[in-house]
N, CA, C and O of each residue as an XYZ file, in Angstrom:
768
protein
N     -34.502    -36.191    -10.875
C     -34.307    -35.624     -9.467
C     -33.843    -33.402    -10.114
O     -33.075    -32.952    -10.963
N     -34.534    -32.925     -9.411
C     -34.086    -31.664     -9.205
C     -32.561    -31.169     -9.080
O     -32.098    -30.177     -9.645
N     -31.682    -32.292     -7.999
C     -30.328    -31.940     -7.445
C     -29.507    -31.845     -9.004
O     -28.592    -31.035     -9.160
N     -30.006    -32.876    -10.239
C     -28.963    -33.176    -11.604
C     -29.455    -32.134    -12.386
O     -28.653    -31.875    -13.283
N     -30.527    -31.375    -12.411
C     -31.108    -29.745    -13.558
C     -29.878    -29.140    -12.536
O     -28.773    -29.375    -13.025
N     -29.816    -28.421    -11.239
C     -29.331    -27.928    -10.778
C     -27.470    -27.680    -10.723
O     -26.746    -26.704    -10.528
N     -27.173    -29.589    -11.100
C     -25.904    -29.399    -11.398
C     -25.477    -29.095    -13.232
O     -24.512    -28.470    -13.674
N     -26.561    -29.776    -13.977
C     -26.246    -29.117    -15.081
C     -26.250    -27.676    -15.529
O     -25.376    -27.261    -16.291
N     -27.227    -26.896    -15.066
C     -26.819    -25.682    -15.025
C     -25.828    -25.029    -13.885
O     -25.818    -23.806    -14.021
N     -25.040    -25.447    -12.866
C     -23.728    -25.354    -12.486
C     -22.842    -25.338    -13.667
O     -22.069    -24.423    -13.954
N     -23.047    -26.577    -14.412
C     -22.021    -26.856    -15.417
C     -21.689    -26.014    -16.477
O     -20.589    -25.699    -16.931
N     -23.137    -25.617    -16.882
C     -23.340    -24.300    -18.477
C     -22.312    -23.072    -17.591
O     -21.294    -22.560    -18.057
N     -23.069    -22.719    -15.840
C     -22.758    -20.808    -15.810
C     -21.164    -21.410    -16.248
O     -20.660    -21.281    -17.364
N     -20.553    -22.070    -15.099
C     -19.185    -22.346    -14.249
C     -18.401    -23.907    -14.937
O     -18.474    -24.910    -14.227
N     -17.968    -23.968    -15.767
C     -18.114    -25.168    -16.558
C     -16.846    -25.725    -15.914
O     -16.836    -26.814    -15.339
N     -15.674    -24.860    -16.044
C     -14.326    -25.577    -15.799
C     -13.978    -25.869    -14.033
O     -13.267    -26.758    -13.564
N     -14.975    -24.471    -13.074
C     -14.942    -25.040    -11.910
C     -15.673    -25.554    -11.140
O     -15.455    -25.671     -9.935
N     -16.893    -26.028    -11.888
C     -17.875    -27.286    -11.419
C     -17.710    -27.900    -12.086
O     -18.856    -28.347    -12.127
N     -16.635    -29.055    -13.606
C     -16.255    -30.202    -13.737
C     -14.849    -30.358    -12.604
O     -14.719    -31.469    -12.090
N     -13.992    -29.446    -12.289
C     -13.305    -29.503    -10.942
C     -13.583    -30.102     -9.835
O     -13.027    -31.115     -9.410
N     -14.687    -29.337     -9.194
C     -15.735    -30.192     -8.170
C     -16.113    -31.347     -7.984
O     -16.108    -32.018     -6.952
N     -16.642    -31.725     -9.588
C     -17.291    -32.887     -9.322
C     -16.171    -33.990     -9.889
O     -16.315    -35.160    -10.242
N     -15.028    -33.152     -9.831
C     -14.286    -34.433    -10.443
C     -13.342    -35.196     -9.592
O     -12.797    -36.270     -9.846
N     -13.193    -34.035     -7.947
C     -12.418    -34.200     -7.012
C     -13.763    -34.652     -6.068
O     -13.391    -35.573     -5.341
N     -14.616    -34.459     -5.923
C     -15.619    -35.239     -5.069
C     -16.425    -36.136     -5.426
O     -17.166    -36.713     -4.630
N     -16.380    -36.386     -6.758
C     -17.437    -37.559     -7.144
C     -18.687    -37.213     -7.665
O     -18.939    -36.167     -7.068
N     -19.755    -37.482     -8.515
C     -20.854    -36.973     -8.322
C     -22.213    -37.380     -7.492
O     -23.184    -36.682     -7.196
N     -21.950    -38.661     -7.244
C     -23.044    -39.002     -5.703
C     -22.848    -38.317     -4.603
O     -23.762    -38.042     -3.826
N     -21.699    -37.998     -4.446
C     -20.994    -37.900     -2.890
C     -21.344    -35.964     -3.213
O     -21.803    -35.210     -2.354
N     -21.189    -35.794     -3.809
C     -21.429    -34.087     -3.878
C     -23.246    -33.774     -4.308
O     -23.865    -32.718     -4.181
N     -23.493    -34.439     -4.570
C     -25.542    -34.638     -4.717
C     -25.857    -35.159     -3.870
O     -27.069    -35.351     -3.773
N     -25.096    -35.595     -2.960
C     -25.787    -36.053     -1.600
C     -25.655    -34.844     -0.505
O     -26.592    -34.678      0.275
N     -24.341    -33.876     -0.425
C     -24.001    -32.928      0.127
C     -24.704    -31.475      0.199
O     -24.779    -30.571      1.032
N     -25.351    -31.809     -1.573
C     -25.658    -30.649     -1.954
C     -27.629    -30.663     -1.711
O     -28.403    -29.714     -1.587
N     -27.940    -32.453     -1.725
C     -28.876    -32.503     -1.471
C     -29.429    -32.105     -0.083
O     -30.503    -31.575      0.204
N     -28.197    -32.588      0.857
C     -28.559    -32.205      2.190
C     -28.973    -30.643      2.812
O     -29.986    -30.180      3.336
N     -27.480    -30.047      2.419
C     -27.402    -28.634      2.625
C     -29.024    -27.720      1.813
O     -29.466    -26.674      2.288
N     -29.385    -28.128      1.098
C     -30.516    -27.380      0.250
C     -31.741    -27.882      0.619
O     -32.730    -27.527     -0.021
N     -31.851    -28.660      1.556
C     -33.327    -29.257      1.797
C     -34.414    -28.197      2.265
O     -34.023    -27.307      3.021
N     -35.623    -28.219      1.913
C     -36.800    -27.417      2.562
C     -36.711    -26.276      1.616
O     -37.777    -25.679      1.465
N     -35.330    -25.672      0.703
C     -35.820    -25.241     -0.394
C     -36.980    -24.764     -1.557
O     -36.720    -25.392     -2.584
N     -37.707    -24.223     -1.686
C     -38.651    -24.408     -2.781
C     -37.897    -23.990     -4.068
O     -37.034    -23.116     -4.145
N     -38.534    -25.025     -5.388
C     -38.236    -24.474     -6.341
C     -38.179    -23.093     -6.726
O     -37.288    -22.756     -7.507
N     -39.071    -22.164     -6.257
C     -38.805    -20.943     -6.639
C     -37.395    -20.033     -5.652
O     -36.676    -19.116     -6.049
N     -37.403    -20.449     -4.846
C     -36.487    -20.277     -4.212
C     -35.004    -20.518     -4.902
O     -34.190    -19.594     -4.891
N     -34.572    -22.217     -5.702
C     -33.322    -22.675     -5.984
C     -33.610    -21.311     -7.230
O     -32.643    -20.567     -7.392
N     -34.841    -21.019     -8.035
C     -34.612    -20.450     -9.199
C     -34.121    -19.055     -8.923
O     -33.175    -18.610     -9.572
N     -34.403    -18.719     -8.483
C     -33.692    -17.370     -7.599
C     -32.450    -17.089     -7.329
O     -31.844    -16.045     -7.570
N     -31.977    -18.311     -6.680
C     -30.825    -18.439     -6.130
C     -30.049    -18.968     -7.100
O     -28.836    -18.821     -6.945
N     -30.489    -19.643     -8.224
C     -29.475    -19.477     -9.467
C     -29.598    -18.622    -10.835
O     -29.078    -18.849    -11.927
N     -30.535    -17.460    -10.392
C     -30.424    -15.710    -11.014
C     -29.535    -15.140    -10.438
O     -28.678    -14.511    -11.058
N     -29.552    -15.254     -8.931
C     -28.455    -14.156     -8.265
C     -26.985    -15.069     -8.731
O     -26.235    -14.685     -9.628
N     -26.768    -16.348     -7.914
C     -25.524    -16.717     -8.753
C     -25.052    -16.363     -9.591
O     -23.995    -15.755     -9.421
N     -25.570    -16.547    -10.942
C     -25.626    -16.121    -12.683
C     -25.197    -14.762    -12.149
O     -24.020    -14.401    -12.179
N     -25.965    -14.185    -11.767
C     -25.315    -12.366    -12.162
C     -23.840    -12.061    -10.768
O     -22.750    -11.553    -11.032
N     -24.223    -12.481     -9.579
C     -22.755    -12.381     -8.874
C     -21.633    -13.102     -8.579
O     -20.753    -12.710     -7.813
N     -21.636    -14.399     -9.302
C     -20.919    -15.112     -8.578
C     -20.101    -15.495    -10.257
O     -20.647    -15.857    -11.300
N     -18.254    -15.171     -9.894
C     -17.752    -15.886    -10.478
C     -16.994    -16.637    -11.339
O     -16.466    -16.664    -12.451
N     -17.332    -17.721     -9.483
C     -16.858    -18.984     -9.597
C     -18.230    -19.598     -9.137
O     -19.269    -19.071     -8.739
N     -17.726    -21.357     -9.406
C     -19.435    -21.845     -8.824
C     -19.834    -21.739     -6.838
O     -19.113    -22.372     -6.067
N     -20.517    -21.247     -6.527
C     -20.967    -21.130     -4.854
C     -20.195    -22.443     -4.204
O     -19.692    -23.377     -4.830
N     -20.238    -22.269     -2.923
C     -20.845    -23.251     -2.281
C     -21.894    -23.648     -1.781
O     -22.873    -22.957     -2.062
N     -22.105    -24.694     -1.001
C     -23.243    -25.002     -0.663
C     -23.997    -23.295      0.474
O     -24.825    -22.416      0.239
N     -23.435    -23.509      1.203
C     -23.803    -21.965      2.179
C     -24.356    -20.885      1.424
O     -25.456    -20.341      1.524
N     -23.413    -20.674      0.664
C     -23.141    -19.363     -0.476
C     -24.729    -18.736     -1.209
O     -25.329    -17.665     -1.295
N     -24.991    -20.880     -1.845
C     -25.875    -20.498     -2.600
C     -27.223    -20.437     -1.997
O     -28.186    -19.778     -2.389
N     -27.117    -21.398     -0.765
C     -28.585    -20.718      0.200
C     -28.637    -20.071      0.145
O     -29.488    -19.948     -0.736
N     -28.246    -18.776      0.549
C     -27.699    -17.510      1.021
C     -28.294    -16.590     -0.134
O     -28.682    -15.457      0.151
N     -28.362    -17.037     -1.346
C     -28.564    -16.735     -2.206
C     -29.899    -16.930     -2.592
O     -30.636    -16.029     -2.994
N     -30.344    -18.634     -2.415
C     -31.560    -18.608     -2.633
C     -32.674    -18.214     -1.979
O     -33.799    -18.272     -2.476
N     -32.257    -17.537     -0.126
C     -33.184    -17.083      1.419
C     -32.697    -15.465      0.743
O     -33.032    -14.503      1.434
N     -32.259    -15.294     -0.003
C     -31.720    -13.446     -0.366
C     -33.483    -12.712     -0.374
O     -33.747    -11.656      0.201
N     -34.491    -13.531     -1.132
C     -35.653    -12.321     -1.372
C     -36.378    -12.972     -0.152
O     -37.574    -12.796     -0.388
N     -36.294    -13.428      0.663
C     -37.073    -13.854      1.659
C     -36.677    -13.225      3.176
O     -36.994    -14.018      4.062
N     -36.258    -12.385      3.516
C     -35.429    -12.072      4.231
C     -36.010    -10.673      3.835
O     -36.361    -10.268      2.726
N     -36.015     -9.924      5.300
C     -36.429     -8.794      5.382
C     -35.837     -7.507      5.549
O     -34.646     -7.485      5.858
N     -36.527     -6.294      5.383
C     -35.286     -5.134      4.919
C     -34.483     -5.360      5.980
O     -33.290     -5.434      5.689
N     -34.851     -5.534      7.486
C     -34.153     -5.176      9.050
C     -33.136     -6.818      8.514
O     -31.925     -6.797      8.737
N     -33.637     -7.849      7.976
C     -32.029     -8.619      8.805
C     -31.071     -7.897      7.259
O     -29.973     -7.351      7.365
N     -31.802     -8.078      5.966
C     -30.640     -7.368      5.834
C     -30.188     -6.374      5.929
O     -29.127     -6.400      5.306
N     -30.380     -5.267      6.437
C     -29.335     -3.941      7.145
C     -28.462     -4.562      8.252
O     -27.263     -4.349      8.431
N     -29.207     -5.302      8.905
C     -28.369     -6.418      9.979
C     -27.304     -7.329      9.041
O     -26.125     -7.212      9.373
N     -27.447     -7.769      8.481
C     -26.580     -8.595      7.709
C     -25.494     -7.846      6.580
O     -24.587     -8.393      5.952
N     -25.874     -6.556      6.558
C     -24.683     -5.658      6.302
C     -23.988     -5.308      7.428
O     -22.831     -5.701      7.579
N     -24.463     -4.717      8.127
C     -23.997     -4.214      9.378
C     -22.776     -5.386      9.639
O     -21.607     -5.285      9.267
N     -23.143     -6.068     10.086
C     -21.985     -7.524     10.253
C     -21.033     -7.719      9.347
O     -19.915     -8.188      9.560
N     -21.474     -7.360      8.341
C     -20.405     -7.627      6.686
C     -19.494     -6.526      6.909
O     -18.396     -6.565      6.353
N     -19.789     -5.596      7.613
C     -18.656     -4.387      7.558
C     -17.921     -4.209      8.919
O     -16.826     -3.667      9.067
N     -18.684     -4.741      9.860
C     -18.164     -5.250     11.399
C     -16.802     -6.206     11.045
O     -15.613     -6.041     11.316
N     -17.590     -7.380     10.247
C     -16.046     -8.431      9.780
C     -15.676     -7.908      9.358
O     -14.547     -7.933      9.849
N     -15.667     -6.867      8.219
C     -14.603     -6.665      7.310
C     -13.231     -5.195      8.041
O     -12.120     -4.864      7.626
N     -13.894     -4.809      8.971
C     -13.202     -3.828     10.082
C     -12.252     -5.257     10.749
O     -11.032     -5.328     10.596
N     -12.970     -6.203     11.404
C     -12.027     -7.103     11.685
C     -10.998     -7.718     11.476
O     -10.177     -8.341     12.149
N     -11.242     -7.308      9.830
C     -10.433     -8.549      9.061
C      -9.386     -7.174      9.031
O      -8.345     -7.287      9.679
N      -9.510     -6.524      8.663
C      -8.754     -5.330      8.663
C      -7.582     -4.688      9.656
O      -6.387     -4.484      9.442
N      -8.197     -4.514     10.526
C      -7.762     -4.305     11.615
C      -7.963     -5.945     12.922
O      -8.918     -6.432     13.527
N      -6.284     -6.316     12.801
C      -6.587     -7.787     13.721
C      -6.951     -7.229     14.919
O      -7.922     -7.622     15.566
N      -6.002     -6.056     15.354
C      -6.099     -6.026     16.798
C      -7.243     -5.005     17.319
O      -7.068     -4.396     18.375
N      -8.199     -4.866     16.692
C      -9.521     -4.010     17.075
C      -9.197     -2.846     16.049
O      -8.461     -2.910     15.065
N      -9.931     -1.763     16.522
C     -10.155     -0.432     16.307
C      -9.041      0.172     16.314
O      -8.172     -0.606     16.708
N      -8.414      1.725     15.939
C      -7.807      2.304     16.150
C      -7.330      3.109     17.636
O      -6.234      3.350     18.141
N      -9.089      3.446     18.130
C      -9.023      3.740     19.196
C      -8.747      2.862     20.297
O      -8.440      3.294     21.408
N      -8.843      1.683     20.031
C      -8.957      0.341     20.704
C      -6.902      0.342     21.000
O      -6.289      0.304     22.067
N      -6.445      0.395     19.757
C      -4.685     -0.064     19.675
C      -4.531      1.594     20.555
O      -3.674      1.535     21.436
N      -4.985      2.516     20.473
C      -4.451      3.749     20.899
C      -4.803      3.785     22.378
O      -4.175      4.591     23.064
N      -5.632      3.096     22.908
C      -5.744      3.065     24.714
C      -5.363      1.583     25.499
O      -5.655      1.287     26.657
N      -4.501      0.617     24.341
C      -3.840      0.005     24.639
C      -2.434      0.401     25.234
O      -1.930      0.213     26.341
N      -2.038      0.955     24.208
C      -0.863      1.917     24.003
C      -0.595      2.854     25.034
O       0.515      3.314     25.301
N      -1.705      3.123     25.618
C      -1.599      4.107     26.612
C      -0.905      3.445     27.832
O       0.180      3.691     28.361
N      -2.208      2.199     28.219
C      -1.864      1.597     28.998
C      -1.109      0.826     29.797
O      -1.095      0.433     30.963
N      -0.228      0.695     28.400
C       1.130     -0.034     28.024
C       2.181      0.760     28.574
O       3.127      0.393     29.272
N       1.777      2.319     28.012
C       3.251      3.246     28.511
C       3.139      3.423     30.050
O       4.038      3.706     30.841
N       1.238      3.087     30.392
C       1.813      4.028     32.049
C       1.730      2.953     32.701
O       1.439      3.118     33.885
N       2.003      1.023     32.086
C       2.426      0.447     32.934
C       4.194      0.626     33.191
O       4.883      0.746     34.205
N       4.451      0.581     31.933
C       6.081      0.896     32.147
C       6.626      1.998     32.734
O       7.768      2.005     33.193
N       5.584      3.309     32.756
C       6.421      4.215     33.891
C       6.078      4.165     35.128
O       6.537      5.025     35.879
N       5.203      3.163     35.639
C       4.610      2.670     36.781
C       6.463      1.934     37.107
O       7.435      2.466     37.642
N       6.288      0.581     36.513
C       6.911     -0.214     37.073
C       8.660      0.573     36.887
O       9.451     -0.088     37.559
N       9.254      1.587     36.268
C       9.741      2.569     36.330
C      10.215      3.623     37.645
O      11.253      4.171     38.015
N       9.243      3.568     37.950
C       8.977      4.320     39.494
C       8.466      5.873     39.011
O       8.623      6.900     39.672
N       7.801      5.762     37.657
C       6.825      7.295     38.213
C       7.099      7.587     36.760
O       7.343      6.701     35.941
N       7.037      9.107     36.429
C       7.264      9.720     34.924
C       8.344      9.751     34.702
O       8.615     10.095     33.552
N       8.983      9.574     35.209
C      11.104     10.530     34.690
C      11.693      9.358     35.803
O      11.702      9.251     37.029
N      12.062      8.741     34.919
C      13.658      7.990     35.749
C      14.290      8.617     36.635
O      14.329      9.833     36.444
N      14.939      8.142     37.780
C      15.884      9.187     38.061
C      17.316      9.426     37.688
O      17.996     10.309     38.212
N      17.912      8.298     36.414
C      19.010      8.877     35.782
C      18.653      9.365     34.378
O      19.408      9.378     33.406
N      17.537      9.715     34.423
C      17.310     10.613     32.888
C      17.833     12.356     33.314
O      17.884     13.160     34.245
N      18.123     12.186     31.954
C      18.937     13.572     32.084
C      17.675     14.859     31.994
O      16.814     14.927     31.117
N      17.826     15.674     32.983
C      16.664     17.035     33.087
C      16.696     17.812     31.627
O      17.597     17.504     30.846
N      15.920     18.614     31.325
C      15.652     19.751     30.385
C      17.041     20.263     29.900
O      17.549     20.117     28.788
N      17.744     21.166     31.469
C      19.075     21.845     31.366
C      20.143     20.531     30.689
O      20.710     20.611     29.599
N      20.207     19.640     31.412
C      21.495     18.470     30.594
C      21.363     18.472     29.261
O      22.322     18.562     28.494
N      19.748     18.338     28.784
C      19.678     18.563     27.438
C      19.942     19.384     26.611
O      20.749     19.373     25.682
N      18.986     20.378     27.087
C      20.198     21.630     26.596
C      21.793     22.041     26.213
O      22.277     22.557     25.206
N      22.418     21.548     27.549
C      23.266     21.781     27.548
C      24.168     20.927     26.362
O      25.169     21.460     25.884
N      23.758     19.641     25.953
C      24.324     18.768     25.361
C      23.792     19.307     23.771
O      24.215     18.814     22.726
N      23.293     19.854     23.809
C      22.725     20.138     22.276
C      23.207     21.192     22.232
O      22.979     21.623     21.102
N      23.751     21.892     22.785
C      24.815     23.308     23.097
C      25.870     22.992     22.555
O      26.152     23.272     21.390
N      26.561     22.385     23.314
C      28.043     21.523     23.093
C      27.883     21.063     21.467
O      28.558     21.730     20.683
N      27.290     20.292     21.061
C      26.752     19.613     20.095
C      27.352     20.712     18.562
O      28.275     20.647     17.750
N      25.828     21.937     18.920
C      26.576     22.802     17.931
C      27.820     23.279     17.808
O      28.408     23.483     16.746
N      28.326     23.503     19.170
C      29.583     24.393     18.714
C      30.464     23.437     18.365
O      31.562     23.842     17.982
N      30.250     22.109     18.401
C      31.430     21.093     17.843
C      31.424     21.247     16.626
O      32.519     21.403     16.084
N      30.098     21.255     15.729
C      29.575     20.783     14.576
C      30.114     22.279     14.032
O      30.212     22.389     12.809
N      30.473     23.454     14.874
C      30.801     24.798     14.053
C      32.360     25.033     14.139
O      33.000     25.914     13.565
N      32.900     23.892     15.119
C      35.107     23.884     15.052
C      34.987     23.362     13.966
O      35.621     23.845     13.027
N      34.077     22.134     13.743
C      34.114     20.791     12.402
C      34.565     21.850     10.906
O      35.535     21.693     10.165
N      33.408     22.985     10.823
C      32.887     23.051      9.723
C      34.091     24.413      9.805
O      34.416     24.710      8.655
N      34.587     25.017     10.534
C      35.414     25.900     10.399
C      36.848     25.437      9.775
O      37.560     25.962      8.919
N      37.058     23.649     10.926
C      38.977     23.445     10.153
C      38.278     22.980      8.823
O      39.080     23.246      7.927
N      37.222     22.442      8.317
C      37.446     22.299      7.044
C      36.949     23.208      5.951
O      36.575     22.814      4.847
N      36.983     24.613      6.405
C      36.821     25.418      5.220
C      38.543     26.633      5.409
O      39.063     27.435      4.633
N      38.786     26.314      6.372
C      40.672     26.202      6.777
C      41.256     25.485      5.629
O      41.967     26.058      4.804
N      40.947     24.187      5.572
C      41.510     22.880      4.618
C      41.353     23.616      3.548
O      42.244     24.400      3.221
N      40.307     23.503      2.888
C      39.773     24.211      1.317
C      40.677     25.168      1.216
O      41.605     24.988      0.428
N      40.616     26.249      1.894
C      41.619     27.477      1.632
C      43.082     27.460      1.487
O      43.576     28.467      0.979
N      43.801     26.585      1.808
C      45.525     26.255      2.177
C      45.174     25.933      0.192
O      44.113     25.525     -0.278
N      46.523     26.308     -0.628
C      46.853     25.703     -1.663
C      46.599     24.448     -1.594
O      46.289     23.834     -0.573
N      46.793     23.755     -3.335
C      46.985     22.248     -3.356
C      48.356     22.365     -3.702
O      48.899     23.323     -4.252
N      49.155     20.676     -3.108
C      50.451     20.904     -3.276
C      50.356     20.049     -4.106
O      49.312     19.485     -4.434
N      51.810     19.798     -4.682
C      51.722     19.335     -6.624
C      51.849     17.098     -5.706
O      52.253     16.638     -4.638
N      51.309     16.584     -6.818
C      50.771     15.750     -6.126
C      52.398     14.571     -5.856
O      53.498     14.667     -6.399
N      52.055     13.863     -5.135
C      53.381     13.174     -4.670
C      53.794     11.839     -5.368
O      53.190     11.362     -6.329
N      54.616     11.430     -4.922
C      55.186      9.899     -5.534
C      55.056      9.151     -4.253
O      55.771      9.579     -3.347
N      54.286      8.108     -3.975
C      54.001      7.336     -2.196
C      52.525      7.767     -2.494
O      51.729      8.393     -3.194
N      52.825      6.768     -1.185
C      50.602      6.126     -0.918
C      50.641      7.288     -0.015
O      49.421      7.331     -0.172
N      50.858      8.189      0.713
C      50.549      8.607      2.190
C      51.211     10.037      1.142
O      52.123     10.203      0.331
N      49.721     11.140      1.986
C      50.340     12.456      1.638
C      50.901     13.430      2.373
O      51.165     14.590      2.055
N      51.136     12.576      3.874
C      51.528     13.504      5.070
C      52.618     12.943      5.149
O      53.382     13.553      5.898
N      53.394     11.276      4.327
C      54.541     11.085      4.747
C      55.941     12.257      4.417
O      55.938     13.488      4.405
N      56.881     11.426      4.213
C      58.114     11.911      3.692
C      58.081     12.109      2.203
O      58.977     12.642      1.549
N      56.998     11.641      1.756
C      57.469     11.060     -0.117
C      57.628     12.587     -0.651
O      57.399     13.655     -0.083
N      58.115     12.287     -1.978
C      58.784     13.629     -3.056
C      58.055     13.937     -4.186
O      57.473     13.147     -4.929
N      58.101     14.732     -4.240
C      57.036     15.326     -5.502
C      57.541     14.942     -6.075
O      58.764     14.929     -5.937
N      56.588     14.078     -7.636
C      56.986     13.611     -8.386
C      58.059     14.207     -9.105
O      59.190     13.739     -9.239
N      57.413     15.763     -9.760
C      58.510     16.671    -10.189
C      59.811     16.825     -9.749
O      60.751     17.125    -10.484
N      59.892     16.579     -8.302
C      61.188     16.337     -7.472
C      62.306     15.552     -8.353
O      63.415     15.813     -8.819
N      61.316     14.330     -8.326
C      62.105     12.945     -8.712
C      62.438     12.992     -9.985
O      63.610     12.768    -10.288
N      61.403     13.316    -11.061
C      61.801     13.711    -12.443
C      63.061     14.824    -12.293
O      64.085     14.411    -12.837
N      63.140     15.615    -11.919
C      64.781     16.408    -11.597
C      65.837     16.309    -11.498
O      66.896     16.557    -12.074
N      65.235     15.672    -10.206
C      66.979     14.736    -10.013
C      66.862     13.767    -10.918
O      67.826     14.053    -11.629
N      66.331     12.730    -11.459
C      66.772     11.584    -12.428
C      67.035     12.668    -13.673
O      68.187     12.366    -13.983
N      66.748     13.461    -14.325
C      67.300     14.344    -14.976
C      68.888     14.946    -14.858
O      69.688     15.118    -15.778
N      69.059     15.197    -13.450
C      70.390     16.037    -13.351
C      71.450     14.915    -12.950
O      72.657     15.135    -13.055
N      70.737     13.207    -12.296
C      72.027     12.572    -12.569
C      72.141     11.619    -13.651
O      72.675     10.518    -13.520
N      71.664     12.029    -14.653
C      71.427     11.236    -16.217
C      72.614     12.448    -16.726
O      73.520     12.154    -17.506
N      72.473     13.579    -16.255
C      73.390     14.877    -17.211
C      74.831     14.272    -16.589
O      75.908     14.129    -17.168
N      74.550     14.044    -15.537
C      76.043     14.445    -14.768
C      76.482     13.102    -15.023
O      77.617     13.305    -14.591
N      76.527     11.517    -15.479
C      76.706     10.871    -15.562
C      77.200     10.647    -17.253
O      78.095      9.823    -17.442
N      76.677     11.304    -18.333
C      76.874     12.106    -19.228
C      78.171     12.396    -19.207
O      79.147     11.715    -19.524
N      78.046     13.840    -18.663
C      79.292     14.575    -18.310
C      80.752     13.657    -17.820
O      81.841     14.129    -18.144
N      80.699     12.294    -17.007
C      81.668     11.874    -16.549
C      82.464     10.991    -17.446
O      83.517     10.493    -17.047
């Protein structure tokens, strides 16, 4: 039977993949499905399909894919051009699931127009005017300049001696003063 010869060629071309398919579905069931799927094909078409599949497929083909490979030589140039165009369109749709960039931009523009209409026009009433925005920016720039000036003053002040305590601004005594005080007391005790 011709299907056994086809399966033998598949087993040679794609040994592991084809063995897994036969083991999964069973040889008889697989032969029945492939026989129905390839019904009506001529021996020369099957040979063309085997040659094409051997050259182009890394894995054993499905029934539909193998049938297309068998019929590839029977299609006209117009049919092949149409199939190529359809394949490009399918690839674009797969890459852009929400349509083309122009369609997405148009949907975004329509959505924005709907939001503006829902808010009562081009600009909401409580939105700041251009003058208010400029005034805010000017005040922010002044605040930033004042902060920079304060930071410059801080770095210009001389550093204080390290202090004993956790806070610099507290009433903590510098460590040098504590050491001097301890020496003075010990000298007083020795003198007494």
